[in-house]
C-alpha positions in Angstrom: 115.9 -40.3 5.8 114.1 -37.3 4.6 110.4 -37.2 5.9 107.6 -35.5 4.0 105.8 -33.0 6.2 102.1 -32.1 5.8 101.1 -28.6 6.3 99.3 -27.7 9.3 99.6 -27.4 13.1 101.8 -30.3 14.6 99.8 -33.1 16.7 100.7 -32.3 20.4 100.8 -35.0 22.9 101.2 -33.7 26.4 103.2 -36.6 28.5 104.1 -34.0 31.4 104.6 -35.8 34.5 104.6 -39.3 33.0 107.4 -41.7 32.8 108.6 -42.6 29.3 106.7 -46.2 29.3 103.5 -44.6 30.2 104.2 -41.6 27.7 104.7 -44.2 24.9 101.7 -45.8 25.5 99.8 -42.6 25.4 101.7 -41.5 22.1 101.0 -44.7 20.6 97.3 -44.3 21.0 97.3 -40.7 20.0 99.0 -40.7 16.6 96.9 -44.0 15.6 95.2 -42.8 12.5 97.4 -39.9 11.9 98.3 -39.6 8.4 102.2 -40.1 7.4 103.8 -36.5 7.3 102.1 -35.6 10.4 104.5 -33.7 12.6 104.0 -34.6 16.3 105.2 -32.5 19.4 105.7 -34.3 22.4 105.7 -32.5 25.8 107.9 -34.6 28.5 109.2 -33.9 31.7 110.9 -37.5 32.0 114.8 -36.6 31.8 115.1 -40.0 29.5 112.6 -38.6 27.1 115.0 -37.1 24.6 117.0 -40.6 24.2 114.0 -42.8 24.6 112.2 -40.7 21.7 114.9 -41.0 19.4 115.4 -44.7 20.0 111.7 -45.2 19.7 111.5 -43.3 16.4 114.3 -45.4 15.1 112.4 -48.7 16.2 109.3 -47.8 14.6 110.6 -45.8 11.4 109.4 -42.4 12.2 111.8 -39.5 11.7 112.8 -37.9 15.0 113.6 -34.2 14.6 114.8 -33.4 18.2 114.0 -30.7 20.6 111.5 -27.8 19.9 112.2 -24.4 21.5 108.9 -23.9 23.6 107.7 -21.9 26.3 109.6 -23.5 29.3 106.9 -25.4 31.0 108.0 -28.8 29.6 110.5 -29.7 27.2 109.2 -30.5 23.6 110.5 -32.8 21.1 109.3 -33.6 17.5 109.0 -36.5 15.0 107.2 -37.0 11.9 105.0 -39.7 11.5 106.5 -42.2 8.7 104.4 -44.1 6.0 106.3 -47.0 6.4 106.5 -47.0 10.3 105.9 -50.4 12.5 103.3 -50.2 15.3 104.3 -51.0 18.5 102.6 -53.8 21.0 99.6 -52.2 22.7 101.0 -52.9 25.9 104.7 -52.7 25.4 106.1 -49.5 23.8 109.4 -51.3 23.2 108.2 -54.2 21.3 107.0 -54.1 17.8 103.5 -55.6 17.1 103.8 -58.8 15.5 100.5 -58.8 13.9 99.9 -57.0 10.9 97.4 -54.2 11.1 95.5 -52.1 8.4 95.0 -48.2 8.8 96.6 -46.3 11.5 100.2 -45.1 11.1 102.5 -47.0 8.9 100.4 -50.3 8.2 103.6 -51.6 6.7 104.6 -55.6 6.7 104.1 -57.4 10.1 107.4 -58.4 11.6 107.3 -61.9 12.7 109.6 -62.8 15.8 110.6 -66.0 16.7 110.7 -67.0 20.2 113.9 -67.4 21.8 113.9 -71.0 23.5 
């Protein structure tokens, strides 16, 4: 998937010192309203961040770009906000939001999940 990138500086989300779950909750709120094509740089110290960011990007439909050379204070990873991205549940970054929403990033179709008995 090729992402169309908006010109301008990246949106930086500093997740230094956070575990990935907390990082993704912060990330969700900070990219809310970012237009499609926005490049996001995520600073992370959690060793699972490179794998988790790639998986989260795949889950939501954003385009993961990988590591970004930095100043060495915290590893930085990048992705591009996708127009058709799916939002995650406000309290659970690994679950897609099952309620359709307007605006924000990727106001795509709602995903309706059937509960497992």
